[in-house]
All heavy atoms as an XYZ file, in Angstrom:
890
protein
N       0.823     -1.180      0.000
C       0.000      0.000      0.000
C       0.871      1.249      0.000
O       1.904      1.291      0.635
C      -0.898      0.025      1.227
C      -1.931     -1.027      1.286
S      -3.229     -0.403      2.338
C      -4.583     -1.185      1.577
N       0.394      2.210     -0.687
C       1.118      3.471     -0.744
C       0.879      4.252      0.545
O      -0.226      4.298      1.066
C       0.660      4.284     -1.943
N       1.952      4.819      1.029
C       1.827      5.617      2.244
C       1.245      6.981      1.915
O       1.577      7.575      0.900
C       3.201      5.819      2.885
C       3.755      4.559      3.483
C       5.067      4.851      4.191
O       5.213      5.969      4.717
O       5.915      3.972      4.200
N       0.376      7.434      2.789
C      -0.196      8.762      2.599
C       0.788      9.801      3.108
O       1.332      9.680      4.205
C      -1.498      8.907      3.369
C      -2.640      8.255      2.700
C      -3.892      8.701      3.383
N      -5.026      8.435      2.517
C      -6.260      8.650      2.842
N      -6.536      9.132      4.025
N      -7.241      8.396      2.016
N       0.983     10.812      2.298
C       1.863     11.893      2.715
C       1.063     12.905      3.525
O      -0.074     13.203      3.197
C       2.467     12.576      1.501
C       3.430     11.670      0.779
C       4.132     12.407     -0.288
N       4.893     13.489      0.323
C       5.789     14.207     -0.304
N       6.053     13.970     -1.559
N       6.426     15.179      0.302
N       1.661     13.370      4.557
C       1.010     14.358      5.416
C       1.065     15.715      4.721
O       2.092     16.109      4.168
C       1.741     14.433      6.746
C       1.034     15.262      7.756
C       1.637     15.048      9.131
N       1.003     15.971     10.042
C       1.661     16.794     10.822
N       2.963     16.804     10.833
N       1.018     17.616     11.624
N      -0.045     16.441      4.755
C      -0.094     17.757      4.142
C       0.781     18.738      4.910
O       0.747     18.774      6.140
C      -1.512     18.300      4.123
C      -2.347     17.704      3.056
C      -3.629     18.477      2.957
N      -4.457     17.891      1.913
C      -5.656     18.303      1.605
N      -6.184     19.306      2.275
N      -6.335     17.738      0.648
N       1.510     19.519      4.167
C       2.339     20.553      4.770
C       1.778     21.894      4.324
O       1.848     22.249      3.148
C       3.816     20.412      4.344
C       4.645     21.508      4.969
C       4.350     19.051      4.730
N       1.199     22.632      5.262
C       0.582     23.904      4.928
C       1.650     24.994      4.819
O       2.796     24.811      5.250
C      -0.445     24.317      5.995
O       0.236     24.505      7.238
C      -1.528     23.254      6.143
N       1.254     26.121      4.259
C       2.175     27.252      4.151
C       2.553     27.766      5.533
O       3.680     28.206      5.748
C       1.532     28.374      3.333
C       1.362     28.035      1.877
C       0.691     29.168      1.138
C       0.422     28.766     -0.299
N      -0.257     29.840     -1.040
N       1.624     27.693      6.467
C       1.919     28.123      7.835
C       2.955     27.207      8.482
O       3.829     27.675      9.214
C       0.644     28.126      8.672
O      -0.272     29.055      8.156
N       2.865     25.913      8.200
C       3.850     24.976      8.747
C       5.230     25.237      8.153
O       6.234     25.180      8.862
C       3.440     23.532      8.446
C       2.318     23.005      9.263
S       2.001     21.312      8.750
C       0.710     20.863      9.853
N       5.266     25.499      6.854
C       6.547     25.774      6.202
C       7.195     27.031      6.764
O       8.410     27.098      6.911
C       6.353     25.954      4.694
C       6.241     24.674      3.964
C       6.320     24.904      2.473
N       5.546     23.855      1.834
C       4.676     24.042      0.880
N       4.463     25.247      0.400
N       4.023     23.037      0.371
N       6.374     28.033      7.050
C       6.898     29.300      7.565
C       7.072     29.277      9.084
O       7.542     30.252      9.654
C       5.967     30.440      7.174
N       6.655     28.183      9.719
C       6.743     28.033     11.173
C       5.937     29.128     11.883
O       6.419     29.777     12.803
C       8.199     28.031     11.633
C       8.353     27.466     13.020
O       7.444     26.812     13.534
N       9.478     27.721     13.633
N       4.693     29.322     11.407
C       3.805     30.329     11.963
C       2.523     29.683     12.465
O       2.171     28.578     12.052
C       3.442     31.382     10.904
C       4.582     32.247     10.382
C       4.103     33.078      9.217
C       5.110     33.143     11.481
N       1.827     30.381     13.338
C       0.539     29.915     13.835
C      -0.592     30.519     13.002
O      -1.582     29.865     12.719
C       0.375     30.281     15.323
C       1.446     29.578     16.144
C      -1.004     29.914     15.829
C       1.528     30.026     17.568
N      -0.436     31.785     12.597
C      -1.464     32.450     11.809
C      -1.578     31.804     10.424
O      -0.579     31.367      9.854
C      -1.144     33.933     11.681
C      -1.575     34.762     12.861
C      -1.591     34.248     14.140
C      -1.967     36.065     12.687
C      -1.991     35.007     15.221
C      -2.361     36.844     13.762
C      -2.376     36.304     15.021
N      -2.787     31.777      9.846
C      -3.014     31.081      8.564
C      -2.512     31.893      7.361
O      -3.137     32.870      6.946
C      -4.529     30.922      8.520
C      -5.045     32.053      9.333
C      -4.023     32.294     10.410
N      -1.396     31.455      6.790
C      -0.789     32.157      5.658
C      -1.689     32.081      4.436
O      -1.864     33.071      3.713
C       0.614     31.584      5.363
C       1.189     32.199      4.101
C       1.530     31.817      6.540
N      -2.283     30.922      4.179
C      -3.132     30.755      2.993
C      -4.348     31.675      3.050
O      -4.772     32.228      2.028
C      -3.572     29.299      2.865
N      -4.914     31.863      4.226
C      -6.073     32.748      4.360
C      -5.677     34.198      4.091
O      -6.396     34.936      3.423
C      -6.679     32.626      5.757
C      -7.962     33.415      5.910
C      -8.564     33.245      7.276
N      -8.896     31.848      7.526
C      -9.263     31.376      8.712
N      -9.355     32.192      9.747
N      -9.547     30.107      8.867
N      -4.516     34.611      4.596
C      -4.034     35.963      4.309
C      -3.802     36.138      2.812
O      -4.112     37.182      2.252
C      -2.733     36.255      5.066
C      -2.938     36.581      6.515
C      -2.388     35.783      7.504
C      -3.673     37.676      6.907
C      -2.562     36.073      8.839
C      -3.862     37.978      8.239
C      -3.308     37.171      9.205
N      -3.254     35.111      2.169
C      -3.001     35.183      0.731
C      -4.306     35.337     -0.047
O      -4.411     36.178     -0.938
C      -2.248     33.929      0.272
C      -1.757     34.005     -1.130
N      -0.676     34.774     -1.491
C      -2.203     33.434     -2.262
C      -0.479     34.673     -2.782
N      -1.391     33.857     -3.280
N      -5.291     34.562      0.325
C      -6.594     34.642     -0.355
C      -7.235     36.009     -0.142
O      -7.777     36.611     -1.077
C      -7.512     33.530      0.170
C      -8.803     33.401     -0.600
C      -9.649     32.235     -0.114
N     -10.153     32.484      1.230
C      -9.828     31.765      2.305
N      -9.000     30.744      2.204
N     -10.341     32.053      3.493
N      -7.158     36.526      1.088
C      -7.743     37.833      1.370
C      -6.994     38.947      0.633
O      -7.613     39.903      0.146
C      -7.742     38.128      2.871
C      -8.661     37.247      3.664
C     -10.107     37.535      3.331
C     -11.018     36.693      4.199
N     -12.418     36.891      3.845
N      -5.682     38.849      0.550
C      -4.919     39.846     -0.187
C      -5.300     39.846     -1.664
O      -5.348     40.896     -2.298
C      -3.416     39.589     -0.040
C      -2.765     40.064      1.249
C      -1.332     39.569      1.324
C      -2.799     41.571      1.354
N      -5.563     38.673     -2.209
C      -5.959     38.588     -3.615
C      -7.334     39.187     -3.848
O      -7.539     39.936     -4.802
C      -5.978     37.133     -4.082
C      -4.623     36.580     -4.378
C      -4.707     35.150     -4.870
O      -5.650     34.431     -4.544
N      -3.727     34.739     -5.642
N      -8.273     38.876     -2.997
C      -9.653     39.307     -3.235
C      -9.888     40.751     -2.819
O     -10.727     41.420     -3.409
C     -10.653     38.403     -2.491
O     -10.347     38.418     -1.106
C     -10.598     36.995     -3.026
N      -9.171     41.253     -1.829
C      -9.397     42.609     -1.343
C      -8.514     43.639     -2.030
O      -8.541     44.807     -1.684
C      -9.153     42.677      0.172
C     -10.006     41.743      0.979
C     -11.482     42.059      0.885
O     -11.874     43.209      0.851
N     -12.295     41.033      0.814
N      -7.719     43.216     -2.987
C      -6.805     44.117     -3.673
C      -7.583     45.107     -4.529
O      -8.600     44.763     -5.122
C      -5.842     43.303     -4.545
C      -4.601     44.079     -4.895
O      -4.552     45.285     -4.730
N      -3.593     43.376     -5.362
N      -7.097     46.322     -4.643
C      -7.787     47.348     -5.418
C      -7.505     47.236     -6.919
O      -8.146     47.917     -7.699
C      -7.364     48.753     -4.947
O      -5.949     48.879     -5.078
C      -7.783     48.975     -3.513
N      -6.567     46.383     -7.319
C      -6.204     46.265     -8.728
C      -7.083     45.283     -9.489
O      -6.844     45.024    -10.657
C      -4.744     45.846     -8.878
C      -3.807     46.905     -8.347
O      -4.151     48.070     -8.315
N      -2.636     46.491     -7.917
N      -8.042     44.710     -8.864
C      -8.920     43.778     -9.547
C      -9.342     42.663     -8.627
O      -8.805     42.506     -7.529
N     -10.308     41.853     -9.081
C     -10.836     40.813     -8.194
C      -9.829     39.720     -7.858
O      -9.801     39.231     -6.750
C     -12.021     40.245     -8.971
C     -11.815     40.678    -10.370
C     -10.989     41.926    -10.348
N      -8.995     39.309     -8.790
C      -8.002     38.267     -8.511
C      -6.621     38.765     -8.919
O      -5.960     38.203     -9.785
C      -8.339     36.984     -9.261
C      -9.590     36.298     -8.797
C      -9.483     35.743     -7.415
N      -8.791     34.467     -7.412
C      -8.520     33.783     -6.322
N      -8.908     34.239     -5.171
N      -7.891     32.651     -6.377
N      -6.169     39.841     -8.298
C      -4.885     40.438     -8.637
C      -3.754     39.528     -8.179
O      -3.896     38.750     -7.231
C      -4.762     41.799     -7.990
N      -2.622     39.638     -8.841
C      -1.468     38.810     -8.512
C      -0.828     39.337     -7.234
O      -0.553     40.532     -7.098
C      -0.453     38.845     -9.653
C       0.653     37.872     -9.474
C       0.662     36.571     -9.824
C       1.922     38.130     -8.856
N       1.841     35.992     -9.477
C       2.642     36.930     -8.871
C       2.504     39.238     -8.283
C       3.914     36.809     -8.355
C       3.774     39.121     -7.759
C       4.463     37.918     -7.799
N      -0.594     38.436     -6.305
C       0.056     38.767     -5.033
C       1.214     37.806     -4.866
O       1.053     36.591     -5.044
C      -0.932     38.628     -3.844
C      -0.225     38.879     -2.536
C      -2.089     39.580     -4.014
N       2.380     38.335     -4.533
C       3.557     37.488     -4.347
C       3.369     36.492     -3.217
O       2.624     36.733     -2.265
N       4.067     35.361     -3.330
C       3.922     34.297     -2.332
C       4.449     34.724     -0.968
O       3.910     34.324      0.067
C       4.650     33.046     -2.806
N       5.480     35.549     -0.953
C       6.064     35.922      0.336
C       5.302     37.053      1.023
O       5.488     37.275      2.214
C       7.530     36.352      0.159
O       7.582     37.443     -0.762
C       8.371     35.199     -0.363
N       4.446     37.755      0.266
C       3.704     38.870      0.870
C       2.802     38.380      1.990
O       2.743     38.984      3.069
C       2.887     39.590     -0.197
N       2.106     37.295      1.755
C       1.208     36.767      2.786
C       1.990     36.195      3.962
O       1.538     36.279      5.109
C       0.276     35.721      2.183
O       1.017     34.726      1.531
N       3.169     35.625      3.698
C       3.996     35.096      4.787
C       4.481     36.240      5.670
O       4.415     36.157      6.906
C       5.194     34.291      4.232
C       6.123     33.865      5.353
C       4.714     33.091      3.456
N       4.931     37.321      5.047
C       5.388     38.477      5.820
C       4.251     39.090      6.617
O       4.426     39.462      7.783
C       6.004     39.534      4.897
C       7.360     39.168      4.404
N       8.474     39.140      5.203
C       7.790     38.802      3.178
C       9.522     38.781      4.507
N       9.133     38.568      3.255
N       3.082     39.204      5.993
C       1.944     39.793      6.687
C       1.543     38.945      7.896
O       1.301     39.474      8.987
C       0.770     39.922      5.729
C      -0.418     40.620      6.302
S      -1.665     40.823      5.041
C      -2.936     41.607      5.961
N       1.480     37.639      7.719
C       1.125     36.751      8.826
C       2.171     36.809      9.931
O       1.828     36.816     11.121
C       0.967     35.320      8.313
N       3.439     36.880      9.552
C       4.508     36.923     10.555
C       4.459     38.212     11.368
O       4.599     38.193     12.597
C       5.865     36.785      9.870
N       4.225     39.337     10.695
C       4.162     40.629     11.405
C       2.969     40.664     12.343
O       3.085     41.073     13.502
C       4.114     41.794     10.394
C       3.734     43.092     11.069
C       5.455     41.928      9.695
N       1.807     40.222     11.859
C       0.616     40.239     12.711
C       0.752     39.272     13.888
O       0.302     39.564     15.001
C      -0.632     39.915     11.889
C      -1.066     41.027     10.941
C      -2.234     40.560     10.090
C      -1.434     42.270     11.700
N       1.380     38.130     13.653
C       1.608     37.180     14.751
C       2.556     37.767     15.792
O       2.342     37.625     17.002
C       2.171     35.871     14.198
C       2.333     34.805     15.241
C       2.755     33.474     14.648
O       2.226     33.094     13.594
O       3.615     32.823     15.256
N       3.596     38.456     15.331
C       4.541     39.070     16.262
C       3.858     40.151     17.099
O       4.031     40.211     18.322
C       5.731     39.660     15.507
C       6.621     40.497     16.382
C       7.460     39.905     17.316
C       6.592     41.884     16.311
C       8.260     40.666     18.150
C       7.381     42.655     17.132
C       8.215     42.047     18.046
O       8.991     42.806     18.875
N       3.087     41.028     16.440
C       2.396     42.096     17.170
C       1.401     41.527     18.176
O       1.285     42.016     19.302
C       1.689     43.034     16.199
C       2.597     43.953     15.381
C       1.790     44.701     14.344
C       3.335     44.913     16.289
N       0.691     40.482     17.771
C      -0.273     39.852     18.674
C       0.423     39.264     19.893
O      -0.030     39.444     21.031
C      -1.052     38.752     17.933
O      -1.679     39.331     16.789
C      -2.092     38.118     18.823
N       1.532     38.568     19.661
C       2.248     37.963     20.787
C       2.817     39.030     21.713
O       2.816     38.869     22.940
C       3.355     37.041     20.290
O       4.359     37.788     19.650
N       3.278     40.138     21.130
C       3.829     41.219     21.942
C       2.749     41.841     22.835
O       2.952     42.046     24.035
C       4.425     42.281     21.018
C       5.253     43.319     21.712
C       6.601     42.807     22.171
O       7.110     41.835     21.603
O       7.130     43.394     23.137
N       1.590     42.120     22.249
C       0.494     42.727     23.024
C       0.000     41.761     24.097
O      -0.243     42.157     25.241
C      -0.655     43.161     22.082
C      -1.894     43.523     22.872
C      -0.223     44.336     21.227
N      -0.141     40.488     23.742
C      -0.613     39.509     24.732
C       0.395     39.309     25.860
O       0.012     39.107     27.015
C      -0.934     38.185     24.056
C      -2.223     38.166     23.255
C      -2.390     36.827     22.552
C      -3.417     38.448     24.130
N       1.683     39.373     25.532
C       2.688     39.237     26.580
C       2.614     40.409     27.559
O       2.644     40.223     28.782
C       4.080     39.177     25.950
C       5.194     39.031     26.963
C       6.565     39.056     26.316
O       6.660     38.916     25.096
O       7.541     39.231     27.075
N       2.487     41.620     27.020
C       2.387     42.795     27.894
C       1.089     42.794     28.695
O       1.077     43.169     29.874
C       2.496     44.070     27.056
C       3.868     44.327     26.421
C       3.782     45.471     25.438
C       4.904     44.586     27.480
N      -0.007     42.362     28.064
C      -1.280     42.287     28.784
C      -1.219     41.208     29.869
O      -1.776     41.387     30.958
C      -2.410     41.993     27.817
N      -0.539     40.115     29.599
C      -0.364     39.072     30.609
C       0.449     39.568     31.790
O       0.156     39.234     32.950
N       1.458     40.381     31.510
C       2.253     40.969     32.584
C       1.406     41.926     33.420
O       1.517     41.954     34.652
C       3.464     41.722     31.996
O       4.197     40.831     31.161
C       4.368     42.244     33.082
N       0.544     42.708     32.749
C      -0.352     43.618     33.472
C      -1.310     42.825     34.355
O      -1.588     43.215     35.500
C      -1.132     44.490     32.487
N      -1.815     41.692     33.846
C      -2.703     40.845     34.651
C      -1.967     40.275     35.857
O      -2.513     40.208     36.958
C      -3.240     39.690     33.804
S      -4.588     40.160     32.756
N      -0.731     39.847     35.626
C       0.057     39.264     36.712
C       0.319     40.310     37.799
O       0.264     39.996     38.991
C       1.370     38.721     36.156
C       2.213     38.046     37.174
N       1.882     36.813     37.700
C       3.364     38.422     37.786
C       2.800     36.460     38.580
N       3.704     37.427     38.659
N       0.602     41.555     37.387
C       0.847     42.626     38.354
C      -0.399     42.930     39.181
O      -0.302     43.251     40.363
C       1.312     43.889     37.647
C       2.690     43.723     37.023
O       3.399     42.752     37.398
O       3.051     44.539     36.156
N      -1.568     42.841     38.543
C      -2.827     43.119     39.241
C      -3.415     41.879     39.924
O      -4.512     41.947     40.480
C      -3.849     43.704     38.267
C      -3.463     45.052     37.652
C      -4.433     45.425     36.543
C      -3.418     46.125     38.714
N      -2.706     40.751     39.847
C      -3.119     39.480     40.452
C      -4.486     39.016     39.939
O      -5.379     38.658     40.713
C      -3.127     39.590     41.972
C      -1.760     39.860     42.555
C      -1.803     39.929     44.058
C      -0.428     40.115     44.620
N      -0.015     41.479     44.771
N      -4.632     39.053     38.606
C      -5.864     38.630     37.940
C      -5.510     37.520     36.961
O      -4.422     37.506     36.396
C      -6.509     39.827     37.186
C      -7.783     39.418     36.500
C      -6.773     40.968     38.144
N      -6.423     36.578     36.762
C      -6.160     35.426     35.894
C      -6.572     35.649     34.445
O      -6.061     35.000     33.559
C      -6.914     34.204     36.435
C      -6.474     33.768     37.810
C      -5.284     32.842     37.736
O      -5.153     32.085     36.809
N      -4.422     32.923     38.737
N      -7.526     36.565     34.202
C      -8.108     36.725     32.875
C      -7.695     38.059     32.270
O      -7.764     39.099     32.928
C      -9.647     36.688     32.971
O     -10.031     35.512     33.683
C     -10.271     36.660     31.595
N      -7.291     38.014     30.992
C      -6.963     39.244     30.272
C      -8.260     39.886     29.807
O      -9.064     39.261     29.130
C      -6.047     38.951     29.070
C      -4.710     38.405     29.539
C      -5.850     40.213     28.239
C      -3.784     37.999     28.420
N      -8.443     41.144     30.178
C      -9.644     41.891     29.805
C      -9.225     43.115     28.995
O      -8.036     43.431     28.919
C     -10.410     42.301     31.064
C     -10.932     41.091     31.812
C     -11.866     41.470     32.910
C     -12.387     40.172     33.553
N     -13.211     40.407     34.681
N     -10.196     43.812     28.373
C      -9.835     44.989     27.576
C      -9.039     46.036     28.355
O      -8.194     46.720     27.793
C     -11.187     45.545     27.137
C     -12.088     44.374     27.108
C     -11.614     43.480     28.215
N      -9.291     46.139     29.634
C      -8.541     47.079     30.473
C      -7.055     46.749     30.464
O      -6.201     47.627     30.371
C      -9.093     47.031     31.898
C      -8.311     47.844     32.903
C      -8.529     49.305     32.695
N      -7.806     50.078     33.703
C      -7.455     51.319     33.528
N      -7.769     51.941     32.423
N      -6.808     51.965     34.457
N      -6.727     45.459     30.551
C      -5.323     45.044     30.562
C      -4.673     45.276     29.207
O      -3.489     45.638     29.121
C      -5.215     43.574     30.975
C      -5.898     43.297     32.275
N      -6.918     42.380     32.397
C      -5.740     43.850     33.507
C      -7.341     42.367     33.639
N      -6.643     43.253     34.337
N      -5.443     45.063     28.120
C      -4.926     45.347     26.784
C      -4.629     46.835     26.633
O      -3.589     47.220     26.087
C      -5.923     44.903     25.715
C      -6.113     43.396     25.555
C      -7.265     43.111     24.609
C      -4.846     42.749     25.055
N      -5.545     47.685     27.125
C      -5.341     49.129     27.033
C      -4.119     49.559     27.843
O      -3.310     50.368     27.376
C      -6.586     49.864     27.514
N      -3.965     49.019     29.039
C      -2.800     49.358     29.859
C      -1.508     48.903     29.193
O      -0.502     49.613     29.207
C      -2.927     48.709     31.245
C      -3.958     49.307     32.188
C      -4.084     48.451     33.439
C      -3.596     50.729     32.545
N      -1.530     47.725     28.579
C      -0.336     47.192     27.925
C       0.063     48.044     26.729
O       1.241     48.376     26.550
C      -0.585     45.755     27.478
N      -0.910     48.423     25.921
C      -0.611     49.209     24.718
C      -0.150     50.606     25.103
O       0.798     51.146     24.525
C      -1.844     49.262     23.789
C      -1.654     50.274     22.685
C      -2.099     47.892     23.193
N      -0.803     51.233     26.075
C      -0.464     52.607     26.441
C       0.866     52.693     27.189
O       1.538     53.722     27.151
C      -1.567     53.235     27.296
C      -2.877     53.360     26.589
C      -2.787     54.241     25.361
N      -3.993     54.122     24.558
C      -4.018     53.965     23.249
N      -2.894     53.919     22.574
N      -5.142     53.862     22.601
N       1.264     51.638     27.873
C       2.545     51.659     28.591
C       3.732     51.521     27.650
O       4.817     52.003     27.954
C       2.583     50.546     29.646
C       1.762     50.893     30.870
O       1.397     52.073     31.021
O       1.483     49.984     31.672
N       3.558     50.835     26.520
C       4.639     50.652     25.559
C       4.632     51.812     24.567
O       3.634     52.075     23.914
C       4.470     49.323     24.825
C       5.690     48.960     24.022
O       6.725     48.640     24.627
O       5.601     49.003     22.785
N       5.753     52.504     24.449
C       5.821     53.713     23.628
C       5.585     53.425     22.148
O       4.844     54.138     21.468
C       7.197     54.350     23.827
C       7.318     55.762     23.295
C       8.656     56.366     23.675
O       8.963     56.423     24.879
O       9.370     56.758     22.749
N       6.222     52.367     21.623
C       6.096     52.052     20.194
C       4.704     51.529     19.848
O       4.143     51.887     18.818
C       7.167     51.050     19.787
C       8.567     51.624     19.889
C       9.629     50.564     19.738
O       9.318     49.370     19.892
O      10.785     50.947     19.478
N       4.153     50.685     20.699
C       2.804     50.177     20.452
C       1.769     51.297     20.569
O       0.770     51.290     19.855
C       2.463     49.049     21.427
C       2.997     47.673     21.090
C       2.667     46.700     22.200
C       2.463     47.180     19.777
N       2.012     52.250     21.450
C       1.091     53.366     21.603
C       1.035     54.195     20.325
O      -0.028     54.655     19.929
C       1.517     54.236     22.783
C       0.476     55.265     23.172
O      -0.717     55.036     22.869
O       0.845     56.276     23.777
N       2.183     54.373     19.670
C       2.201     55.092     18.400
C       1.513     54.292     17.305
O       0.815     54.855     16.461
C       3.630     55.402     17.977
C       4.276     56.500     18.765
C       5.693     56.774     18.300
O       6.263     56.001     17.530
N       6.260     57.868     18.766
N       1.719     52.978     17.303
C       1.149     52.125     16.273
C      -0.360     52.002     16.420
O      -1.102     52.134     15.452
C       1.791     50.729     16.317
C       1.340     49.745     15.265
C       1.783     50.211     13.885
C       1.891     48.375     15.557
N      -0.824     51.764     17.638
C      -2.250     51.609     17.902
C      -2.769     52.941     18.428
O      -2.898     53.136     19.624
C      -2.513     50.481     18.923
C      -3.998     50.297     19.149
C      -1.866     49.199     18.486
N      -3.054     53.829     17.540
C      -3.543     55.143     17.934
C      -5.066     55.116     17.908
O      -5.708     55.826     17.147
C      -2.994     56.213     17.000
C      -3.195     57.596     17.548
O      -3.588     57.751     18.697
N      -2.935     58.596     16.745
N      -5.649     54.251     18.723
C      -7.102     54.087     18.746
C      -7.556     53.884     20.183
O      -6.759     53.619     21.087
C      -7.513     52.890     17.901
N      -8.847     53.996     20.360
C      -9.452     53.767     21.667
C      -9.874     52.302     21.741
O     -10.522     51.787     20.837
C     -10.670     54.682     21.870
C     -10.222     56.142     21.853
C     -11.383     54.353     23.167
C     -11.359     57.122     21.830
N      -9.516     51.632     22.814
C      -9.915     50.242     23.014
C     -11.203     50.258     23.817
O     -11.209     50.731     24.963
C      -8.811     49.443     23.733
C      -7.545     49.440     22.873
C      -9.276     48.029     24.037
C      -6.353     48.816     23.529
N     -12.305     49.764     23.249
C     -13.586     49.794     23.973
C     -13.496     49.024     25.290
O     -13.044     47.891     25.331
C     -14.557     49.121     23.013
C     -13.919     49.208     21.678
C     -12.444     49.217     21.913
N     -13.910     49.650     26.357
C     -13.879     49.011     27.666
C     -12.529     49.090     28.334
O     -12.314     48.495     29.384
N     -11.597     49.826     27.737
C     -10.244     49.894     28.262
C     -10.034     50.948     29.317
O      -9.091     50.878     30.089
N     -10.910     51.941     29.364
C     -10.764     53.008     30.345
C      -9.637     53.955     29.973
O      -9.204     54.017     28.833
N      -9.152     54.701     30.955
C      -8.074     55.662     30.737
C      -6.864     55.259     31.572
O      -6.968     54.486     32.519
C      -8.509     57.105     31.104
C      -9.618     57.578     30.201
C      -8.934     57.180     32.548
N      -5.727     55.812     31.205
C      -4.500     55.534     31.943
C      -4.525     56.357     33.235
O      -4.802     57.562     33.205
C      -3.267     55.912     31.092
C      -3.278     55.120     29.777
C      -1.974     55.674     31.843
C      -3.262     53.625     29.963
N      -4.238     55.724     34.373
C      -4.252     56.464     35.632
C      -3.174     57.548     35.648
O      -2.039     57.303     35.285
C      -3.976     55.407     36.691
C      -3.667     54.160     35.994
C      -3.936     54.324     34.553
N      -3.570     58.751     36.041
C      -2.640     59.873     36.094
C      -3.075     60.822     37.195
O      -4.241     61.200     37.278
C      -2.605     60.606     34.750
C      -1.757     61.849     34.772
C      -0.376     61.756     34.761
C      -2.330     63.106     34.831
C       0.420     62.881     34.780
C      -1.559     64.253     34.850
C      -0.181     64.132     34.828
O       0.593     65.256     34.863
N      -2.140     61.210     38.035
C      -2.408     62.180     39.094
C      -1.430     63.325     38.898
O      -0.218     63.126     38.785
C      -2.230     61.546     40.494
C      -2.464     62.574     41.582
C      -3.151     60.360     40.661
N      -1.944     64.544     38.870
C      -1.119     65.724     38.655
C      -0.156     65.913     39.832
O      -0.476     65.591     40.987
C      -2.014     66.957     38.483
C      -1.302     68.093     37.835
N      -0.548     68.984     38.557
C      -1.228     68.461     36.534
C      -0.019     69.888     37.736
N      -0.423     69.597     36.487
N       1.031     66.468     39.537
C       2.062     66.656     40.570
C       1.598     67.592     41.694
O       1.976     67.411     42.845
C       3.324     67.235     39.933
C       3.993     66.323     38.957
C       5.139     67.007     38.238
O       5.505     68.137     38.642
O       5.657     66.417     37.295
N       0.812     68.602     41.356
C       0.349     69.571     42.351
C      -0.457     68.896     43.451
O      -0.362     69.240     44.625
C      -0.473     70.669     41.663
C      -0.953     71.733     42.618
C      -0.060     72.692     43.096
C      -2.260     71.756     43.056
C      -0.494     73.661     43.973
C      -2.690     72.720     43.926
C      -1.805     73.686     44.389
N      -1.266     67.920     43.077
C      -2.087     67.215     44.048
C      -1.228     66.314     44.920
O      -1.491     66.158     46.113
C      -3.169     66.389     43.319
C      -4.083     67.323     42.531
C      -3.977     65.541     44.292
C      -5.050     66.628     41.626
N      -0.163     65.760     44.360
C       0.701     64.839     45.105
C       1.581     65.560     46.131
O       2.043     64.944     47.081
C       1.580     64.052     44.130
C       0.819     63.121     43.229
S      -0.023     61.815     44.112
C       1.342     60.814     44.590
N       1.815     66.887     45.997
C       2.720     67.618     46.881
C       2.174     67.855     48.282
O       2.883     68.255     49.153
C       3.104     68.944     46.249
C       4.044     68.788     45.092
C       4.497     70.116     44.565
C       5.449     69.907     43.404
N       5.908     71.166     42.830
N       0.881     67.593     48.501
C       0.304     67.775     49.828
C       1.024     66.880     50.790
O       1.414     67.052     51.827
C      -1.169     67.428     49.822
C      -2.040     68.527     49.323
C      -3.480     68.137     49.532
C      -4.415     69.242     49.099
N      -5.801     68.904     49.291
């Protein structure tokens, strides 16, 4: 009997968790140059890798915020604190996170009492 070969996905080849093939399909269909525009093979790999890296970075910082507050579950508040505490992520994510609240700040004048 012939042995069945195990499928090797693009995500497996790139050693990524995010779905490279799905990004490739979306890049093709959402392109402004036409319904099935040509997209390079590495474009979707790079896009998946960058998004996976950013996601892991935000989740790591949010996990640290949860650990500092002695909480087990990551909530939007922890995501907002993680993004706003990191200077580069704060510039990149210039948006309001729903349910995130505001960054705690007390003016120096009030603290001098």
